[in-house]
C-alpha positions in Angstrom: 15.6 -59.9 53.0 14.3 -56.5 51.7 10.6 -55.8 51.8 8.8 -55.8 48.5 6.8 -52.6 49.3 7.5 -49.4 51.3 6.3 -49.7 54.9 3.6 -47.2 56.0 4.4 -47.6 59.7 6.9 -45.0 61.0 10.0 -46.5 62.4 10.5 -46.4 66.1 13.5 -44.2 65.7 11.3 -41.4 64.4 9.5 -40.9 67.7 10.6 -38.0 69.7 11.5 -38.7 73.3 9.8 -37.2 76.2 10.8 -36.9 79.8 9.4 -40.3 80.7 9.9 -42.0 77.3 8.3 -41.6 73.9 5.4 -39.4 73.3 2.2 -41.3 73.8 0.2 -39.6 71.0 2.8 -40.5 68.4 2.9 -44.1 69.7 -0.8 -44.5 69.6 -1.0 -43.0 66.1 1.7 -45.5 64.9 -0.2 -48.4 66.5 -3.5 -47.4 64.9 -1.7 -47.0 61.5 -0.2 -50.5 62.0 -3.6 -52.0 62.9 -5.2 -50.3 59.8 -2.4 -51.7 57.7 -2.8 -55.2 59.1 -6.6 -55.0 58.5 -6.0 -53.9 54.9 -3.6 -56.8 54.4 -6.1 -59.2 55.9 -8.9 -57.8 53.6 -6.6 -58.1 50.6 -5.8 -61.6 51.6 -9.4 -62.5 51.9 -10.1 -61.0 48.5 -7.2 -62.9 47.0 -8.4 -66.1 48.6 -11.9 -65.4 47.2 -10.5 -64.8 43.8 -8.4 -67.9 44.1 -11.5 -70.0 45.0 -13.4 -68.4 42.1 -10.5 -69.2 39.7 -10.3 -72.7 41.0 -14.0 -73.2 40.6 -13.8 -71.8 37.0 -10.9 -74.0 36.3 -12.8 -77.0 37.6 -15.8 -76.1 35.5 -13.6 -75.6 32.5 -12.0 -79.0 33.1 -15.4 -80.6 33.4 -16.6 -78.9 30.2 -13.4 -79.9 28.5 -14.0 -83.5 29.5 -17.6 -83.3 28.4 -16.6 -81.8 25.1 -14.0 -84.5 24.6 -16.6 -87.1 25.2 -18.9 -85.4 22.7 -16.1 -85.3 20.2 -15.4 -88.9 20.6 -19.1 -89.8 20.3 -19.4 -87.7 17.2 -16.4 -89.3 15.7 -17.9 -92.7 16.4 -21.2 -91.6 14.8 -19.3 -90.3 11.8 -17.4 -93.6 11.4 -20.7 -95.4 11.6 -22.3 -93.1 9.1 -19.3 -93.5 6.8 -19.6 -97.3 7.0 -23.4 -97.2 6.3 -22.8 -94.8 3.4 -20.2 -97.2 2.0 -22.6 -100.1 2.3 -25.4 -98.1 0.6 -23.0 -97.2 -2.2 -22.1 -100.9 -2.6 -25.8 -101.8 -2.7 -26.4 -99.0 -5.2 -23.7 -100.3 -7.5 -25.0 -103.8 -7.2 -28.5 -102.5 -8.0 -27.1 -100.7 -11.1 -25.4 -103.8 -12.3 -28.6 -105.8 -11.8 -30.6 -103.1 -13.5 -28.2 -103.2 -16.5 -28.6 -107.0 -16.6 -32.4 -106.8 -16.5 -32.4 -104.0 -19.2 -30.2 -106.1 -21.4 -32.5 -109.1 -20.9 -35.6 -107.0 -21.6 -34.0 -105.7 -24.8 -33.2 -109.3 -25.8 -36.8 -110.4 -25.1 -38.2 -107.4 -26.9 -36.0 -108.1 -29.9 -37.1 -111.8 -29.9 -40.8 -110.6 -29.5 -40.4 -108.3 -32.5 -38.9 -111.0 -34.6 -41.7 -113.4 -33.5 -44.3 -110.8 -34.3 -42.8 -110.2 -37.7 -42.7 -113.9 -38.5 -46.4 -114.3 -37.3 -47.4 -111.3 -39.4 -45.6 -112.5 -42.5 -47.1 -116.0 -42.0 -50.6 -114.5 -41.7 -50.0 -112.4 -44.9 -48.9 -115.5 -46.8 -51.9 -117.4 -45.6 -54.2 -114.5 -46.6 -52.6 -114.3 -50.0 -53.1 -118.0 -50.5 -56.7 -117.8 -49.4 -57.3 -114.8 -51.7 -55.6 -116.7 -54.6 -57.8 -119.8 -54.1 -60.9 -117.6 -53.8 -60.0 -115.8 -57.0 -59.4 -119.2 -58.8 -62.8 -120.4 -57.6 -64.4 -117.2 -58.8 -62.7 -117.4 -62.2 -63.7 -121.1 -62.5 -67.4 -120.2 -61.8 -67.3 -117.2 -64.1 -66.0 -119.1 -67.1 -63.8 -117.9 -69.9 -64.4 -114.5 -71.4 -66.2 -113.0 -68.4 -63.1 -111.3 -66.8 -63.3 -107.5 -66.5 -60.6 -105.2 -67.5 -60.5 -101.8 -65.8 -60.6 -98.8 -68.0 -57.3 -97.0 -68.4 -57.2 -93.2 -68.0 -54.6 -90.8 -69.2 -51.4 -91.2 -67.2 -50.0 -87.7 -67.9 -53.2 -86.0 -66.9 -53.3 -88.1 -63.6 -49.8 -87.0 -62.7 -50.8 -83.4 -62.5 -54.2 -84.0 -60.9 -54.9 -82.7 -57.5 -56.3 -85.3 -55.0 -58.2 -84.6 -51.9 -60.3 -86.5 -49.4 -60.5 -90.3 -49.2 -58.3 -91.9 -51.9 -58.0 -95.6 -52.7 -54.9 -96.8 -54.4 -53.6 -100.2 -55.7 -49.9 -100.8 -56.2 -47.9 -103.8 -57.3 -46.3 -106.1 -57.8 -44.2 -105.7 -54.7 -41.3 -108.0 -53.9 -41.9 -108.2 -50.2 -43.7 -106.6 -47.3 -40.9 -104.1 -46.6 -41.5 -102.4 -49.9 -45.1 -101.8 -48.9 -43.9 -100.3 -45.6 -41.5 -98.0 -47.6 -44.3 -96.9 -49.8 -46.6 -96.2 -46.8 -43.9 -94.0 -45.3 -43.6 -92.1 -48.6 -47.3 -91.5 -48.6 -47.3 -90.3 -45.0 -44.6 -87.7 -45.8 -46.9 -86.2 -48.3 -49.4 -85.3 -45.6 -51.8 -88.2 -45.9 -53.5 -89.5 -42.8 -55.5 -92.6 -41.8 -53.4 -94.8 -44.1 -54.5 -98.4 -44.0 -53.8 -101.5 -46.1 -57.1 -103.0 -47.0 -55.7 -105.9 -49.0 -52.3 -107.5 -49.9 -52.6 -110.4 -52.3 -50.2 -111.9 -54.9 -47.8 -109.0 -54.5 -50.4 -106.3 -55.0 -51.6 -104.1 -52.1 -54.7 -101.9 -51.9 -54.4 -98.9 -49.6 -56.8 -96.2 -48.5 -55.7 -92.8 -47.2 -57.2 -89.4 -46.3 -55.8 -86.2 -47.8 -56.9 -83.1 -45.9 -55.6 -80.7 -48.5 -55.3 -80.8 -52.3 -52.0 -82.6 -53.3 -50.5 -83.6 -56.6 -50.3 -87.1 -55.2 -49.0 -89.0 -58.1 -46.4 -86.3 -59.1 -45.1 -86.3 -55.5 -45.1 -90.1 -55.3 -43.1 -90.2 -58.5 -40.4 -88.2 -56.8 -40.5 -89.7 -53.3 -41.5 -93.4 -53.7 -38.7 -96.0 -53.3 -39.3 -97.4 -56.7 -40.6 -96.5 -60.2 -44.1 -97.1 -61.4 -46.6 -96.6 -64.2 -50.0 -95.0 -63.6 -53.3 -96.6 -64.4 -56.7 -95.3 -63.3 -60.2 -96.7 -62.9 -63.3 -94.8 -62.1 -63.0 -95.2 -58.4 -59.3 -95.8 -57.7 -55.7 -95.3 -58.8 -53.6 -98.2 -59.9 -49.8 -98.1 -59.9 -47.9 -100.7 -61.7 -44.3 -101.2 -60.3 -41.6 -101.6 -63.0 -40.6 -105.2 -62.7 -37.4 -104.6 -64.8 -35.8 -102.7 -61.8 -32.8 -104.2 -60.1 -33.1 -105.5 -56.6 -31.3 -102.5 -55.2 -33.9 -100.2 -56.8 -36.9 -102.2 -55.6 -35.7 -102.6 -52.0 -37.6 -100.6 -49.5 
């Protein structure tokens, strides 16, 4: 079998012969060269064995780290699955909460609507009772006053009043109104003209008395003629304005 590398030891045939055999110096040099070569091979072998041990230890560590990483990956996958399950449960609870919230909101809206209706019925009942009390009070007052003692407010010029500027605290009587919604529509029209502190002081037999505050001069009656939800005629007394709603208007004209 041929050698993989060239030999550094001289072949025996290269020694020159002397009288009693080979020359001793050449033989000793060849032996020393052989010993050096063997020592070099042994050193290389030791180095190779050391490198092999280091590689084996590195492989063992790598295998151990791989096993550890595999365990960590498995553990992380288990945690991810657990988190996914908890997230799904949280989403389901959230969806159930939203459904419950919608149900509660719908119920609250229903209760609020019922409450508004009840409040409206109570308010209208109170107004009817107040109207009835006012009517009876007026009847008693008329009965005690006797015939011929009723007072008729002085009438002012309607055209002059339409162009008049109003400012400050104003009292106004309006009627007859078909229902309370007409009064609300008239209040809204007054509010759009810049009036503040609007209040209903009296509502009796279809006629309402309102007070309002005008911070700036306004052609109040002219503006109301254009913005009120119904037509009216103007009467004035010394301390208030009286508006008489046209009773010949159709229901659609008098609706708020």
